[in-house]
Structure formats: C-alpha cells, structure tokens
C-alpha positions in Angstrom: 33.3 35.7 -4.7 31.4 36.0 -8.1 28.1 37.3 -9.2 26.8 33.9 -9.6 26.9 33.3 -5.7 23.2 34.3 -5.4 22.2 31.6 -7.7 24.5 29.0 -6.2 23.3 29.8 -2.7 19.8 29.1 -3.7 20.5 26.0 -5.8 22.3 24.7 -2.7 19.3 25.4 -0.6 16.9 23.9 -2.8 19.2 20.7 -2.9 19.1 20.5 0.9 22.9 21.2 1.0 22.8 23.0 4.4 26.2 23.1 5.3 27.5 24.2 2.0 24.7 26.8 1.7 25.7 28.3 5.1 29.2 28.4 4.5 28.7 30.3 1.2 26.1 32.6 2.8 28.7 33.7 5.5 31.2 34.1 2.9 28.8 36.5 1.0 28.5 38.4 4.4 32.1 38.6 5.1 32.7 40.0 1.4 29.8 42.4 1.8 28.3 41.0 -1.4 24.5 40.5 -1.5 24.4 40.3 2.2 20.5 40.7 2.2 20.4 37.4 0.1 22.7 35.7 2.3 20.7 36.9 5.5 17.6 35.4 3.8 19.5 32.1 3.3 20.7 32.0 6.9 17.2 32.9 8.1 15.9 29.7 6.2 18.6 27.7 7.5 18.1 28.8 11.0 14.4 28.0 10.7 15.3 24.3 9.5 17.6 24.1 12.6 14.6 25.5 15.0 16.7 28.6 15.9 13.5 30.8 15.4 15.0 33.8 17.2 17.9 33.4 14.8 15.7 33.2 11.9 13.8 36.2 12.7 16.9 38.2 13.1 18.4 37.2 9.6 15.1 37.6 7.9 14.4 41.0 9.4 17.8 42.3 8.1 17.1 40.8 4.7 13.7 42.7 4.5 15.4 45.9 5.5 17.2 45.9 2.4 14.8 44.0 -0.1 11.3 43.2 1.4 10.3 40.4 -0.9 7.4 38.0 -0.8 9.5 35.2 0.2 11.2 36.9 3.1 7.8 38.2 4.5 6.2 34.7 4.2 9.3 33.1 5.9 9.2 35.8 8.7 5.7 35.1 9.4 6.6 31.4 9.9 9.3 32.1 12.1 7.4 34.5 14.1 4.5 32.0 14.5 7.1 29.3 15.7 7.9 31.5 18.6 4.3 32.3 19.5 4.6 35.9 18.3 1.4 36.0 16.5 0.9 39.7 16.2 4.1 40.1 14.6 3.4 36.9 12.4 0.0 38.3 11.4 1.8 41.7 10.2 4.5 39.8 8.3 1.7 37.8 6.3 -0.2 40.9 5.7 3.0 42.6 4.4 3.2 39.9 1.9 -0.3 40.0 0.7 0.0 43.6 0.3 2.7 43.0 -2.2 0.6 40.4 -3.9 -2.9 39.9 -2.7 -3.2 36.4 -4.7 -0.1 34.9 -2.8 -1.6 31.7 -2.1 1.3 30.5 0.3 1.0 33.6 2.4 -2.8 33.5 2.7 -2.6 29.9 3.8 -0.1 30.6 6.3 -2.0 33.4 7.7 -4.8 31.2 8.0 -3.0 29.2 10.5 -2.1 32.2 12.5 -5.8 33.1 12.6 -6.6 29.9 13.9 -4.0 30.3 16.6 -5.6 33.6 17.4 -9.1 32.1 17.8 -10.5 34.2 14.8 -12.0 30.9 13.3 -14.2 32.8 10.7 -11.6 34.8 9.5 -9.2 31.7 9.2 -11.8 29.9 7.1 -12.1 33.0 4.9 -8.2 33.0 4.4 -8.0 29.4 3.8 -10.6 29.7 1.0 -8.6 32.5 -0.4 -5.7 30.6 -0.6 -7.6 27.8 -2.2 -9.2 29.9 -4.9 -5.8 31.4 -5.6 -4.2 27.9 -6.5 -3.2 26.6 -3.2 -4.2 22.9 -3.1 -2.1 21.3 -0.5 -2.7 18.8 2.2 -2.1 21.5 4.8 -4.5 24.1 3.4 -7.5 21.7 3.4 -6.5 20.7 7.2 -6.9 24.5 8.1 -10.1 24.8 6.4 -11.3 21.7 8.3 -9.9 23.0 11.5 -11.7 26.4 11.2 -14.8 24.6 10.2 -14.5 22.2 13.3 -13.8 25.2 15.7 -17.1 26.8 14.4 -19.1 23.6 15.2 -19.5 22.6 11.7 -18.6 19.0 11.9 -19.9 17.5 9.0 -18.1 20.1 6.9 -14.8 19.7 8.4 -14.8 16.0 7.9 -15.4 16.7 4.2 -12.3 19.1 4.3 -10.2 16.4 5.9 -10.9 13.8 3.6 -10.3 16.1 0.8 -6.9 16.9 2.3 -6.1 13.1 2.6 -6.9 12.6 -0.9 -4.1 14.9 -1.7 -1.5 12.9 0.4 -0.9 11.4 3.8 -0.9 13.8 6.9 -1.1 13.0 10.4 -2.6 16.1 11.4 -5.5 15.3 9.0 -6.1 11.9 10.2 -5.9 13.0 13.8 -8.5 15.7 13.1 -10.7 13.7 10.9 -10.8 10.7 13.6 -11.6 13.4 16.3 -14.3 14.7 14.1 -15.9 11.3 13.5 -15.9 10.6 17.2 -17.8 14.1 17.8 -20.5 12.7 15.4 -20.6 9.6 17.4 -19.0 7.3 14.6 -16.5 5.6 16.8 -16.0 2.5 14.5 -15.2 4.7 11.6 -12.8 6.8 13.9 -11.1 3.8 15.0 -10.5 2.5 11.4 -9.1 6.0 10.2 -6.6 5.8 13.2 -5.6 2.2 13.2 -5.1 2.3 9.4 -2.7 5.2 9.7 -0.8 4.0 12.7 -0.3 0.5 11.0 1.4 2.4 8.0 3.5 4.7 10.1 3.5 5.0 13.9 3.3 8.6 15.2 3.1 9.4 19.0 0.9 12.5 18.5 -1.6 10.8 16.2 -1.5 7.8 18.9 -2.1 10.1 21.7 -5.4 11.4 19.7 -6.3 7.9 19.3 -6.1 7.1 22.9 -8.5 10.1 23.7 -10.8 9.1 21.1 -11.1 5.6 22.8 -11.8 7.0 26.2 -15.2 8.2 24.7 -15.9 5.2 22.9 -18.7 3.0 24.9 -17.4 -0.2 23.7 -13.9 0.1 25.5 -13.7 -1.2 28.9 -11.2 0.3 31.6 -8.9 -2.9 31.0 -9.3 -2.2 27.2 -7.8 1.3 28.0 -5.2 0.2 29.8 -4.1 -2.1 27.2 -4.2 0.6 24.7 -2.1 2.9 26.6 0.4 0.3 27.4 0.8 -0.1 23.5 1.5 3.4 23.2 4.2 3.2 26.0 5.8 0.2 24.1 5.8 1.9 20.7 7.2 5.3 21.8 8.3 5.7 25.4 10.1 2.8 26.7 13.2 3.1 24.4 13.4 6.9 25.5 16.8 7.6 27.1 16.5 9.1 30.5 18.3 12.3 31.4 21.4 12.1 33.5 21.1 10.9 37.0 19.0 13.2 39.1 21.1 15.7 41.1 18.4 16.8 43.4 19.2 16.8 47.1 17.1 14.1 48.9 16.3 16.5 51.9 12.7 15.5 52.8 11.9 18.9 54.3 13.3 21.5 52.1 11.5 23.9 49.8 10.4 21.9 46.6 10.5 22.9 43.0 7.1 21.9 41.3 7.0 22.0 37.6 3.6 22.0 35.8 3.6 21.0 32.3 0.7 22.1 30.0 -0.3 23.5 26.8 -3.4 25.0 28.1 -2.1 27.7 30.7 -4.3 30.3 28.9 -8.0 30.8 28.3 -9.0 27.1 28.8 -10.8 25.0 31.1 -7.5 23.5 32.6 -6.8 27.2 33.8 -10.2 27.4 35.3 -8.9 24.8 37.9 -5.3 25.4 38.0 -5.0 29.2 38.4 -7.0 29.3 41.6 -4.8 26.5 42.9 -1.5 28.2 42.0 -2.6 31.4 43.3 -2.8 29.6 46.9 0.3 27.7 46.8 2.4 28.1 49.8 5.5 29.6 48.2 7.6 29.4 51.2 7.6 25.6 50.8 7.2 25.4 46.9 8.9 27.2 44.2 6.6 26.8 41.0 7.6 26.6 37.4 5.3 26.5 34.5 6.4 24.8 31.1 3.8 26.2 28.7 3.2 25.0 25.1 1.1 28.2 24.7 1.0 29.5 21.4 -1.3 32.4 22.0 -0.5 33.8 25.5 -3.3 35.7 26.8 -4.4 37.5 29.9 -4.9 34.3 31.8 -1.3 33.1 30.7 0.1 36.3 32.0 -1.5 35.6 35.4 0.4 32.3 35.5 3.4 34.0 34.5 3.0 36.3 37.6 2.7 33.2 39.8 5.7 31.1 38.3 8.9 30.7 36.6 7.5 30.7 33.1 9.2 28.7 30.4 7.9 29.0 26.9 8.3 25.8 25.3 6.7 26.3 21.8 9.1 24.9 19.4 11.2 23.0 21.8 12.1 19.4 21.2 11.0 16.9 23.8 14.5 16.2 24.4 15.6 19.8 24.6 12.5 20.4 27.2 13.5 17.4 29.4 16.9 18.8 29.5 15.7 22.2 30.6 13.6 20.8 33.3 16.5 18.6 34.7 18.7 21.8 34.6 16.2 23.8 36.4 16.3 21.2 39.2 12.5 20.4 39.3 11.8 18.1 42.0 8.2 17.1 41.0 7.0 17.4 37.7 3.2 17.5 36.9 1.2 16.6 33.7 -1.8 18.6 33.4 -2.5 17.3 29.7 -2.6 13.6 29.6 -2.8 12.6 25.8 -4.7 16.0 24.8 -3.3 17.9 21.8 0.0 19.5 22.7 1.0 17.0 25.5 4.5 16.2 26.3 4.3 12.6 27.3 7.7 11.8 25.7 9.2 14.4 28.0 7.8 12.5 30.9 9.2 9.4 29.3 12.6 10.6 29.9 12.2 10.9 33.4 13.6 14.5 33.9 12.5 14.9 37.5 12.8 12.6 40.4 9.2 12.5 41.0 6.5 12.6 38.4 2.6 12.8 38.5 -0.4 13.4 36.2 -3.3 15.2 37.6 -6.5 13.9 36.3 -8.1 17.1 35.2 -6.0 16.5 31.9 -7.8 14.0 30.3 -9.4 12.0 33.2 -7.6 8.7 32.5 -4.2 6.9 32.9 -1.3 8.1 30.7 0.0 4.4 30.3 3.5 5.7 31.2 5.3 3.8 34.1 7.8 6.8 34.1 5.0 8.7 35.7 4.8 7.6 39.5 1.2 8.5 40.3 -2.3 9.7 39.1 -3.7 12.3 41.2 -7.5 11.7 41.8 -9.8 10.7 44.8 -11.4 7.7 46.0 -14.6 7.9 43.8 -12.5 8.3 40.6 -10.1 5.5 41.5 -12.0 3.1 43.7 -10.5 0.1 45.1 -8.9 -2.4 42.5 -8.4 0.7 40.0 -4.7 0.2 40.3 -5.3 -2.6 37.7 -6.4 -0.2 35.0 -3.8 2.5 35.4 -0.2 2.7 34.8 0.4 5.1 37.6 -0.1 4.4 41.1 -3.3 6.1 42.5 -2.7 9.1 44.4 -5.8 10.0 46.7 -6.1 13.6 47.6 -8.4 12.5 50.4 -11.0 14.9 49.1 -12.9 15.7 45.9 -10.3 15.9 43.0 -11.3 19.5 42.0 -12.4 22.7 43.5 -14.3 25.4 41.6 -14.5 29.2 41.7 -17.5 30.5 39.9 -16.9 33.4 37.7 -18.2 36.9 39.0 -20.7 36.6 35.8 -22.5 33.7 37.4 -26.3 34.7 37.6 -28.7 33.9 40.5 -30.4 30.7 40.6 -34.0 31.0 39.1 -37.1 29.1 39.9 -37.7 25.4 38.6 -38.6 26.0 34.7 -41.0 22.9 34.9 -43.4 24.7 37.1 -44.1 27.4 34.5 -43.4 25.2 31.5 -45.8 22.3 32.6 -43.2 19.9 31.3 -39.8 18.8 32.3 -36.7 20.2 30.2 -33.6 18.0 30.5 -30.2 19.5 29.4 -26.7 18.8 28.3 -24.2 21.7 27.5 -21.1 19.8 26.9 -19.3 18.6 23.5 -21.0 16.1 21.2 -18.3 13.6 21.5 -19.8 12.2 24.7 -23.1 11.5 22.9 -22.5 7.9 21.8 -25.3 5.6 20.8 -25.8 4.1 24.2 -26.2 7.6 25.7 -28.7 8.5 23.1 -30.7 5.4 23.5 -30.8 5.9 27.2 -31.7 9.6 26.8 -34.4 8.7 24.4 -35.7 6.0 26.9 -36.0 8.9 29.6 -37.9 11.2 27.2 -40.2 8.4 26.2 -40.9 7.8 29.6 -41.5 11.4 30.8 -44.3 12.4 28.5 -44.0 16.0 27.0 -40.4 16.4 28.4 -37.7 18.0 26.1 -34.0 17.9 25.7 -31.8 21.0 25.3 -28.3 20.3 23.6 -26.4 23.6 23.7 -22.7 23.7 22.5 -21.2 25.3 19.3 -21.7 22.2 16.9 -25.3 21.8 18.2 -25.8 25.4 16.2 -24.7 24.1 13.0 -27.4 22.9 10.6 -25.6 19.9 9.3 -24.8 18.6 12.9 -28.3 19.5 14.1 -29.6 17.1 11.2 -27.5 14.4 12.2 -28.4 14.6 15.9 -32.1 14.5 15.0 -31.6 11.5 12.9 -29.7 9.6 15.6 -32.5 10.5 18.3 -35.1 9.6 15.6 -33.7 6.0 15.5 -34.9 5.5 19.1 -38.3 7.1 18.6 -37.7 10.7 19.5 -39.2 13.3 17.2 -37.4 16.4 16.2 -39.8 18.6 17.9 -38.8 17.3 21.5 -34.9 18.5 20.9 -34.0 22.0 21.3 -30.5 22.2 19.7 -28.4 25.4 19.5 -25.4 27.2 20.3 -25.4 29.8 23.2 -22.5 32.3 22.1 -21.0 33.7 25.3 -20.2 32.1 28.7 -22.3 34.3 30.8 -25.5 33.5 28.6 -24.5 29.8 29.0 -24.6 30.1 32.8 -27.9 32.0 32.4 -29.2 29.2 30.1 -29.1 26.7 33.1 -32.2 28.6 34.5 -34.0 27.1 31.4 -33.3 23.5 32.3 -34.6 21.5 35.2 -32.1 18.7 35.3 -28.4 18.4 33.6 -27.8 14.9 32.1 -24.4 13.5 32.4 -23.2 11.3 29.4 -21.2 8.0 29.9 -18.8 6.2 30.0 -16.9 9.5 29.6 -18.7 11.8 32.3 -18.8 15.7 32.1 -16.7 17.7 34.4 -16.9 21.7 34.3 -20.3 21.5 32.6 -21.7 19.5 35.6 -20.1 21.9 38.2 -21.7 24.8 36.4 -25.1 23.0 36.4 -24.8 22.3 40.2 -24.0 25.9 41.1 -26.8 27.1 38.9 -29.3 24.7 40.7 -29.8 22.1 38.3 -29.0 18.8 39.8 -26.9 16.4 37.5 -28.2 12.9 36.8 -25.1 10.6 36.3 -24.1 6.9 35.6 -21.1 5.5 37.5 -19.2 3.9 34.8 -15.5 2.8 34.3 -12.8 4.4 36.4 -11.5 7.1 36.3 -13.2 9.4 33.7 -16.6 7.5 34.1 -16.8 8.4 37.7 -16.3 12.1 37.7 -20.1 12.6 38.1 -20.1 10.4 41.2 -17.1 12.3 42.7 -19.0 15.9 42.1 -22.3 14.7 43.3 -21.2 13.0 46.6 -19.4 16.1 47.4 -22.7 18.0 47.5 -24.6 15.2 49.2 -26.5 14.0 46.2 -25.1 10.4 46.0 -28.6 9.3 45.3 -28.5 10.8 41.9 -25.8 8.3 40.8 -27.1 5.5 38.8 -25.2 2.2 38.5 -26.8 0.9 35.2 -29.0 2.4 32.3 -32.2 1.2 33.8 -31.4 2.7 37.2 -30.6 6.2 35.1 -34.0 6.2 33.6 -35.8 5.4 36.8 -34.1 8.3 38.7 -34.8 10.7 36.0 -38.5 9.4 35.9 -38.8 10.0 39.6 -37.5 13.4 39.6 -40.1 14.2 37.0 -42.9 12.9 39.2 -42.0 15.1 42.2 -41.6 18.5 40.9 -42.0 20.1 44.3 -38.9 18.2 45.7 -37.1 19.2 42.7 -38.0 22.9 43.2 -36.8 22.6 46.8 -33.5 21.0 45.9 -32.9 23.7 43.2 -33.4 26.5 45.6 -30.6 24.9 48.0 -28.2 23.7 45.7 -26.0 26.5 45.4 -25.7 26.8 49.1 -24.8 23.1 49.0 -22.0 23.8 46.5 -20.6 26.8 48.4 -20.5 25.1 51.7 -19.1 21.9 50.3 -15.3 21.1 49.6 -16.0 21.8 45.9 -15.9 25.4 46.8 -12.8 25.0 49.0 -9.7 25.9 46.8 -7.5 26.4 49.7 -8.3 23.0 51.0 -7.7 21.2 47.7 -4.1 23.3 47.6 -3.2 21.9 50.9 -4.1 18.6 50.1 -2.2 18.7 46.9 0.7 19.9 48.8 0.5 17.3 51.3 0.6 14.7 48.4 3.7 16.4 46.8 5.7 16.2 50.0 4.8 12.9 50.9 5.7 11.3 47.4 8.9 13.5 47.9 9.7 12.0 51.1 9.3 8.6 49.8 11.7 9.4 47.0 14.2 10.8 49.7 13.8 7.5 51.7 14.6 5.4 48.8 17.8 7.5 47.8 19.1 7.2 51.6 18.3 3.3 51.6 20.3 2.8 48.3 
C-alpha cells in the first residue's frame, strides 16, 4: 500500500474499472490507510450495483471522518433511492451548507422536493442550480416537472424542450408528450413519442405513449388494442418467466393476493383500494402489497397495517418478479396499467399463477397476454369487448367501483341556476381530457343554452398561460372568454364545496372521468356523459346506471347537446333531482364497499379454481 492509493482508486472509479476499484478499496480498508476514502469509493460502487443500503452505510462512515461535498451529495442520492426522503433532504442541505453554490446538490435536492410534493420549492431549487451553472438535461427536466405539477403547462413544455436541446432524455420526452396532450395537442405529442421510440425503444416511454393514446379522440378501441399489442411484442413477449409455479393447486385454501402499485399513498387509487382492503376476508385471503412508493405517507401506513408490505423502490423487474414468486403469491393484481411507475414487465414474467389488472389503474387494456383478466363490469366491457382487450373480461357482476365520501364532504346546496338565472356547467378534472371534439361539443351546448357558463376547475386552469390557451380553443368555436370561469380551487374540501356552484357536471370523451364524476353525483350535480369506446369511454355509463340515471347517457355528440339543452329547459326537474341525488348514491351499489369486496373475492376464488382445475387435468 502506498500514499498514491487514493489517487489510483479514484482513477479506477472514473475509468469505470469497478472490480479493480473495489479490490483496492478493500485492501485500503484492511491496511487501515485512508479508510474514509475507501468507504466513499465502496459507497459509490454499492450505489452503482443498486445496493443502496450498502451505499448509505459506506458513505456515512466516510462522512464521519471527512464530511465532503461529494460524500453528502452521494449519500443524498442513496437515501432517495431507498425512499428515505427526510434523510436525503438533510444530506443535500448539509452539502449546500458547505457550499451554497454547489449546483449538483441543488439539482439533486430539487428532485427530492418533487418527491415530497413541495413543487414550488423544487422549482426554486432547480432555478438555483441553473443559476449556479447546472445546465444538464436532467435539471431542466426537474424544472419542467415542478412547473407541470403547479399547473403551468405552457412553461413546462418550454423547459422540456430546453432539456431536449441539451441531449436525448426519455423522461423529458415522456413528460413533453404528456404536457402536449394536456394542452390538447395530440398530433404533436404523437410525433414526439413516435420519433423517440423509433430511435430507441424504451418500455417506460412506450407506456407513457399508450396512456396518451387513450385520451386521443382519433384512436378507436381497435387502434388502442393494436398499440398495446405493439408494446407487448417490443418488450414483454421475450421476457423469461420465473420458474414453474410451486403453488399448491388446492381450490379452497387461503390465497395469497398481491397488489402491485406505485400509488398506495395519497393518490386517487388509494381512495378506492384502501376501503376495499380494509374489508378483505383475511381468513380466506392473505394480502401482500408491492409498493413502488417513494414518499410513504399516512395513507401508505394504513396499507402497511393491512398487508405484508414490500417496498419495491429501486428493485429491478427481475428481482421483484423473483420476490413475488418466493412469497408464493397465488393471484397478482395490477393497479397501475401503463401509468408512471408501472411494473408491466414484472407481470410479463408471470411470477404468479393467476394475474389480473383492475380497471381503476388506467381504465384500459394492458396489452399483455400474461395477464389473465381485466376486472371491470358489463358497462365498461359490453359484449364483444374481448376483441379490443388482451385479457379476458372479468365481470364483477356489479359496478366496477365503490366510493366512500370523505368526512369533509359538505351538504348538497340548492340548484345554483335558480338564484343565478342561468345554467352553470362544470368540469373539475384534468385538461388532458379536453380534446378538440370535446371543446366543440361543449361549445355547441353553451351556444344552445343562452347565458349559460362553463366552470373549469383544476390546477392547470389556474395558470395564466393555460387559461389563455383554453380561451383561444373555445373562441375557435364561437364561445367568448366571459362565458368561461377558469381557476384552481386549492384544497379538496373546497373543491367538494364548489360543486354547489355548478348545476350539471360535464363528462369528457372518449376518455371519461371517474373520481370527479363520483364526487359530482354525491354533491347533487348530475353528470352528462357520452358512451364511447370501451372500457374507459364507458366509465360514466357505469356510474350513472348505478344510480338510475341511464337517461343521462348520450350515444353521440348531438344527443349529448340535446340532453344538456333539455335539462336547461326544466330547472324544476333538475332541482328535484339534485335534492335526491345523494340519497340515490347512498342507497346504490356505488356506496357498498363491502359488496364490492365480496364480488372481488368471488372473482379471485373463481379464477383460482379454474387454474387449479387446469393443473389437475394436466
């Protein structure tokens, strides 16, 4: 050992000679020479091997001797990779305390602030990094992400394009495509995705493209099926399956159910899944959660209390598939579809004998033949739908969802039109559903109801540039800006109260809303929907039929306008419906979570018995 060892160690690291660097670092540790530098190097190497806990241990020992900028910065990255965001924040703050202009630490800290949901702070930190010399692809992506989360779509698109001007980056491409779709620019979004995927296939990017296409009004159900099949051919069909399933083919035994999701936290998926999991029959079903949840919160802890919780952040698909198989999961449930953080390539490896996708994830087919069934209902998947999904249709025999309103839900108020003297239509969902066809139909409805107004309420509708864009798009169909009320109601209790300021909720198409429609119904606002391509274009039909409002389901654009005009012409009937609608909801199957849970469990048991029968016949 010589005094040149530290220099040689870092030369090996920089050259990518990992094995030699690791050997030298261990030699230095055994000799007791420059051990803190050896720990630093071993921490870097552990991180590269995705041994994040090992990286944390080595880097903490290095810092205990010499707390350098690089050590704090890399410790922050290791903590973030394991989802330990508070510790990651502290590490980056320590680096910035040493050098307030350390751009790398500021850029990395901005990502942690994004994970924590502190979007304004993340934007400020990203701008700080840029002002101190950071000019990477990644820091401009972070800036765009912070702007997007604050609803500033136009600015976000500029940041993503700035990022891509500095180099190829799949995250920038994915987020630019999504942002353009949220601005209704589907042709541009398609071009962004298609060009990138033609250059370099990427499963995560392709998943994002599939999600974008579900909102595109020019895509038919058959088109979406072809698109999802292309994903399977590109990434999933060649995946090696795990070893033969060792699950006992006993049709009546207690089953292990595994739920896979990145959204078992304060997220809309949890709104529906937490009440269901709370009511599972644990004598018949043993529940596991495989959670790609970076920022575990109070909601996550409720899931943890109800299940065997597996934190899967940082796990490769191969490793996670092996874990699921080792856990002996009998039925594996996908709750994400192709949404960000999905694990479709885990399902492609078939780690469980029976695999299903629940339609609440993204409301459409996964495209994977390794997934046996798509859990929905007869409205979402009417007869003939098997031609446009890769999975078998699994009908719950009741509405696909049940809803527990929050304790903050206010009382239903009187019909606003009676005091205002005009009809107020409303939509409180995301702008990605507002394609040009929707805007044309809604404009026709406003034109046919003189004096009526449209309230659009969601974070992007509160941003000035987005507001200008929305007004321009409606003006193209003859609607003046003064008939549009655009804004962002900041808290969920206030959003619920805002339903008392609209008369009718408008459901977009071909991608219907879900949660916002349920909230509207509970708040006394009937939802006007159009039954379009299954499954996601039939969400409104399912919800409305569940509360006896099948006559609010249009079959074409003209019928949609006509139904809205008819409601505007009979305010007395509309007021009567409003007064009774919450009771209708509370007395319907939409309010019966226990019934949904039993239906789900019957479906699980039936699918399991089919698998057992196949094994016994083999």
